[in-house]
C-alpha positions in Angstrom: -1.0 -20.5 -79.1 1.2 -19.9 -76.6 0.3 -16.1 -77.3 -3.1 -16.9 -76.1 -2.2 -18.5 -73.1 0.3 -15.4 -71.8 -3.1 -13.6 -72.7 -5.2 -15.4 -70.5 -3.0 -15.7 -67.3 -2.3 -11.8 -67.5 -5.9 -11.0 -67.3 -6.5 -14.1 -64.4 -3.7 -11.9 -62.7 -5.4 -8.2 -63.2 -8.3 -9.2 -62.0 -7.2 -11.2 -58.7 -4.8 -7.6 -57.9 -8.0 -5.9 -58.8 -10.1 -7.7 -56.3 -7.6 -7.3 -53.6 -7.2 -3.9 -54.3 -10.9 -3.5 -53.7 -11.2 -5.6 -50.4 -8.3 -3.7 -48.7 -9.8 -0.6 -49.1 -12.8 -1.6 -47.9 -13.5 -0.4 -44.5 -15.2 -2.9 -41.7 -17.3 -1.0 -39.0 -17.0 -3.0 -35.9 -19.8 -2.6 -33.6 -18.2 -4.0 -30.0 -20.8 -4.1 -27.3 -20.0 -2.4 -23.9 -21.1 -2.3 -20.6 -20.4 0.9 -18.9 -18.8 0.5 -15.2 -17.8 2.8 -12.6 -14.4 3.8 -12.1 -13.0 4.8 -8.9 -9.7 6.2 -7.9 -9.4 7.4 -4.1 -6.7 7.4 -1.7 -6.8 9.2 1.8 -4.1 11.4 0.1 -1.6 14.1 1.8 -3.9 14.1 4.9 -4.6 10.9 6.3 -7.9 12.0 7.7 -9.6 12.9 4.2 -10.8 11.1 1.1 -10.8 12.5 -2.5 -12.7 10.4 -4.9 -12.5 10.6 -8.3 -15.5 8.7 -10.2 -16.1 8.4 -13.8 -17.2 5.6 -16.4 -15.6 3.4 -18.4 -15.8 3.9 -22.5 -15.8 1.4 -25.2 -12.9 0.0 -27.0 -13.9 2.2 -30.4 -14.8 5.5 -28.0 -13.0 8.7 -28.5 -12.5 11.1 -25.8 -12.2 10.9 -22.0 -14.1 8.8 -19.8 -17.2 10.4 -18.6 -17.6 11.9 -15.6 -20.5 10.9 -13.0 -21.3 14.0 -10.9 -25.1 12.4 -9.7 -23.2 9.1 -8.1 -24.6 8.4 -4.5 -20.8 8.1 -2.5 -20.8 6.8 1.1 -18.1 5.9 3.1 -18.4 2.9 5.9 -16.3 1.9 8.8 -16.5 -1.9 9.9 -19.9 -2.2 8.3 -21.3 1.0 9.8 -21.9 4.0 7.2 -20.3 7.1 8.7 -20.5 9.5 6.1 -22.0 10.7 2.4 -19.2 12.2 0.0 -20.4 15.5 -1.7 -19.4 16.3 -5.6 -17.3 19.5 -5.8 -17.9 20.6 -9.4 -14.7 22.7 -9.1 -12.6 20.1 -8.6 -14.8 17.5 -10.4 -13.9 15.4 -7.6 -16.1 13.7 -4.3 -14.7 14.8 -1.0 -15.4 13.8 2.5 -14.5 16.7 4.6 -12.2 15.2 7.4 -12.7 11.9 8.9 -10.4 10.2 11.6 -9.3 7.2 10.1 -8.2 4.6 12.8 -5.7 2.0 12.4 -6.8 -1.7 12.3 -10.7 -0.6 11.0 -11.8 -1.5 7.8 -13.0 1.0 5.3 -15.7 0.9 2.4 -16.7 3.1 -0.2 -20.0 2.1 -1.9 -20.9 4.0 -5.1 -24.4 3.8 -6.9 -25.1 5.9 -10.2 -27.9 6.0 -12.6 -27.2 3.4 -15.8 -24.5 1.7 -13.7 -23.8 -1.3 -11.6 -23.4 -0.8 -7.9 -19.4 -0.9 -6.7 -17.6 -1.2 -3.5 -13.9 -1.1 -2.6 -12.4 -2.0 0.6 -9.1 -1.3 2.6 -7.6 -1.8 6.0 -6.0 1.1 8.0 -2.4 0.5 8.6 -1.1 1.3 11.7 1.4 4.5 12.5 5.0 3.3 12.1 6.8 2.8 15.8 9.2 5.0 17.6 10.3 6.6 14.5 13.1 9.3 14.3 15.5 10.5 12.1 18.9 12.7 12.0 20.2 14.7 9.1 24.1 15.1 8.6 24.7 18.0 6.0 27.2 17.8 3.6 28.3 14.0 4.5 30.0 12.9 1.3 30.6 14.1 -2.3 29.4 11.9 -5.0 29.1 12.1 -8.8 25.8 10.0 -9.6 24.3 10.7 -12.7 27.8 12.0 -14.7 27.2 15.5 -13.6 29.8 17.7 -11.3 30.5 16.7 -7.9 27.6 17.3 -5.6 27.6 17.1 -1.7 25.1 14.9 -0.5 23.2 14.9 2.9 22.6 11.7 5.0 19.3 11.2 6.5 19.2 8.3 9.0 15.7 6.9 9.5 15.1 4.9 12.7 12.0 3.1 13.5 10.2 -0.1 14.8 8.5 -2.8 12.5 5.5 -4.4 13.8 6.2 -8.3 14.0 2.4 -9.3 14.4 1.7 -8.6 10.3 3.5 -7.9 6.8 4.0 -4.1 6.6 4.9 -2.1 3.6 6.6 1.1 3.6 7.8 4.0 1.3 9.7 7.3 1.6 9.3 10.2 -0.6 11.9 13.0 -1.0 10.4 16.6 -2.7 10.6 20.4 -2.6 8.8 23.0 -3.1 9.2 26.7 -4.2 8.1 29.1 -1.6 6.8 31.8 -4.2 4.1 28.9 -5.3 3.2 28.7 -1.7 2.8 32.2 -1.1 0.5 32.0 -4.4 -1.7 29.4 -2.8 -0.1 26.3 -4.4 0.9 24.4 -1.5 0.2 21.2 -3.3 2.9 21.3 -6.3 6.3 19.7 -5.5 9.2 18.6 -7.4 10.4 15.0 -6.6 14.5 14.4 -5.6 16.6 11.9 -7.2 18.0 10.3 -4.0 20.8 7.5 -3.4 20.9 4.6 -1.1 22.6 0.9 -1.1 20.6 -0.5 1.2 19.2 -4.0 -0.1 15.7 -3.9 1.5 14.5 -1.3 -1.0 13.3 -2.3 -4.3 15.0 -1.3 -7.4 12.9 1.0 -9.9 15.1 -0.6 -13.0 15.3 3.1 -14.1 18.6 2.8 -15.8 18.5 -0.5 -18.2 22.5 -0.2 -18.3 22.9 -0.5 -14.3 19.5 -1.5 -12.9 21.3 -1.9 -9.5 22.5 1.6 -9.5 20.8 2.7 -6.4 19.5 5.9 -7.9 15.7 6.4 -7.1 13.9 9.0 -8.8 10.6 8.7 -7.3 8.9 7.1 -4.4 11.3 4.6 -2.7 9.7 1.1 -1.5 10.4 -1.5 0.6 8.8 -4.1 2.8 9.6 -6.0 6.2 10.4 -9.2 4.6 14.1 -9.0 6.3 13.5 -7.4 9.6 10.0 -8.1 10.4 9.6 -7.3 14.3 13.0 -5.8 14.6 14.1 -2.1 14.7 15.4 -1.1 11.0 17.9 1.8 10.2 17.6 3.1 6.8 20.5 5.5 5.6 19.4 7.8 2.3 21.7 10.6 0.5 20.0 13.1 -1.2 21.5 16.3 -3.0 21.5 19.3 -1.4 21.6 21.1 -4.7 25.0 22.6 -4.5 28.8 22.1 -5.7 30.0 23.3 -2.4 28.7 23.2 1.2 26.8 26.1 1.4 23.3 26.5 3.2 19.9 25.5 1.4 18.4 28.1 -0.7 16.1 30.4 1.5 13.3 30.0 -1.5 13.1 26.2 -1.1 11.1 23.9 1.5 12.8 20.3 1.5 10.4 17.6 3.0 10.2 13.8 3.2 7.1 12.0 3.6 7.3 8.2 5.5 4.4 6.1 4.7 2.9 2.9 6.0 0.9 1.3 3.2 -2.0 -1.0 3.3 -0.9 -4.2 1.4 -3.7 -2.9 -1.2 -2.0 0.6 -1.6 1.6 -0.8 -1.7 0.6 -3.1 -4.8 -1.4 -0.5 -6.8 1.2 2.0 -6.1 4.3 -0.2 -7.2 2.2 -1.6 -10.3 1.7 2.0 -11.3 5.1 3.2 -10.8 6.4 0.0 -13.2 3.5 0.6 -15.7 4.6 4.1 -16.3 8.5 2.9 -16.2 7.9 0.4 -18.9 5.6 2.9 -21.1 7.1 3.0 -24.4 9.8 0.1 -23.8 8.9 -2.7 -26.8 11.3 -5.0 -24.5 9.5 -4.9 -21.3 6.6 -7.2 -19.8 3.3 -5.6 -19.8 2.0 -4.6 -16.1 -1.2 -4.9 -15.0 -2.3 -2.0 -12.4 -3.9 -3.6 -9.5 -7.2 -3.4 -8.4 -9.7 -3.6 -5.9 -13.4 -2.2 -6.9 -16.1 -5.1 -7.0 -18.2 -4.8 -10.3 -16.1 -1.9 -11.5 -12.6 -0.6 -12.3 -10.0 1.2 -10.1 -8.7 1.4 -6.7 -9.6 2.9 -3.0 -6.4 2.8 -0.8 -5.2 3.5 2.6 -1.9 4.6 4.0 -0.6 6.2 7.1 1.8 9.1 6.5 4.5 11.2 8.6 5.4 14.3 6.9 7.9 16.5 8.0 10.5 19.2 6.4 14.0 19.5 6.4 16.5 22.3 6.9 14.0 24.1 9.1 
């Protein structure tokens, strides 16, 4: 009798296991509905009097490949509610361009985009003011430091002075980079290499790029800060940047070093800062998720404005 019970129990388990195996081998085809939206990515870029606009469509969660380019969109630029320009599509760049337009501080600009099969979208931002009374001095080989466990290097000291506008909140950024002259001679005047710089100024927002020492004072890309601690006052900012030599020699003649000082709209600041934090947290299982800031109505993406001052160093 017991042998029959054991045989019956074994048969039942074999049936259950075989059923589970069949169930787990089943492929479920999920048909998740998706309404395509227009996605924008645009800024007034390297030259603050021009606009480059990337227009694409969104794709479903189960779709493969890249988001589709929309080459037949109608794109217009508006200033304080008045249309001022149509943007044309450049197939060689897969972008829409407007030529040149003088963006005026304090005015509100819109990008309005429509395309067949998509809902119309609008993105809006306000052009910020130019930094007031901006000046800088550069002291060569100001100090020797070993900041990244490398050999001792000479660092140059850049002192930036400007006056903050106390009538509004302001957001600023600094970027230091260099270009190779041979690339410029071949017509590549956009490609540049960012510099890691050092500062202990408390107003600068740390990147938290070094998990063991998040307050290290090292900045490996753009430096961001706001005027919350010096609203309406004069600000002096001291930055140390490597000159690339282990001894106080002249800069290499094959390089052009420059810095860009920007006054960002609040929207541009939120987009760039969240975008920076998003990529810094990529692949880190312990970081909090970062939602990149958007300002496109009925769509996805961001249109942002900034006032930029660019100057070369070591002329």
